[in-house]
N, C-alpha and C positions, 0 to 999 in steps of 0.2 A: 169525516171533515174537519180538519181541527179550528179552535176558536181564533187565533192569530192571523192567518190568511183571509179569513173573512173580514176581521175588523180593518185589514191594510186594505180594502177592495172598497172599502165606504169612502167617500169623496166628502169632509165635514170641509167647510169654509170659516173663517175668523172675519165678520165683520167689525167696524167701531163707527159710531156715529154721535153727534151732539142731539141729544134729547131734552125736553122742557116737560116740567111735569108742572101741573097747577093742582093745587092742594084743598081739601074744604076746610071745615072749621080747626082741624090742628094742624092747619101748616103741617111744613115739610121736615120737621126734626124726627128723625131716627128712621126716615124709612130706607137710607143707603142698603143697611142690611137686608131689608125686607126684599127690594127690588134686587139684591145680589141672589137672593133665594129662589129667584124666577126661575124655570126652567130653561136652558140655553145661555144664560148670564154668566158671563166669566169675570167681567171686571165694571167695576161702578166708579169712576169717580168724580165727586162735587166739582161744579166749575163756577157755578155762583148760586147763591140762595139769597130771598128775599120775604123776608119775613110778614111784612105788611102786607104784601100783593098776594103771597100764600105760594109763591112759584118758586121752584129751583132747576138749573140745568144740569145736567151729567154729561162724563163723556161714557159711554155704554159700551162695551166689548161683549160680542155673542158669538156662538160657535154653533153651525148651524150645517145640513144639506141641503137647503133651500137657497133662491136666492135672495140678493138682499133687502130690497123691497118685500119681499113676501116673507122675511127673517122677520125685519120690523114691526109688518104687518101683526103677525102673532103675536111679537111682543107686547104689542099696544093691546091687544084683548086681554092677555094675560094676565097684567096690571091691570086692567080696568075690573075684570072678573073677582080678581083675587083681594082688591083693595078699594073698599067703598068710598075713603077718603079723597079718591084720586077723581077729581073733577074733569082733567083733559090731558091729552100726552100727544105732544107735537114732535115727529123725528124730522130732523133738519136732511133734508135727503140729497142734498147738494152735498152735505159734509160725512156721508156714508163713504167706506174704505174699506177697501180687502185689506187683512193683515197677513 
């Protein structure tokens, strides 16, 4: 069996949501590319940043075979495991859209 027909059978979905991330001591500077490097993340757009509160809000687009809530839960686990300076991650579940 050829690879192309197999790939066409896979059902990938793209979702976009607003995500708030609170950082530790170093703050949010320079994390845009680090977030983009996570599995499934296709686009990261900085919506707002507060250096005093060490919080940034992003519009994040992911591609996945999972359902939206499950995919963003996996994203939260990945980002917390990968980057120790991240204190909390909140996904605006009401902002999730399938693209």
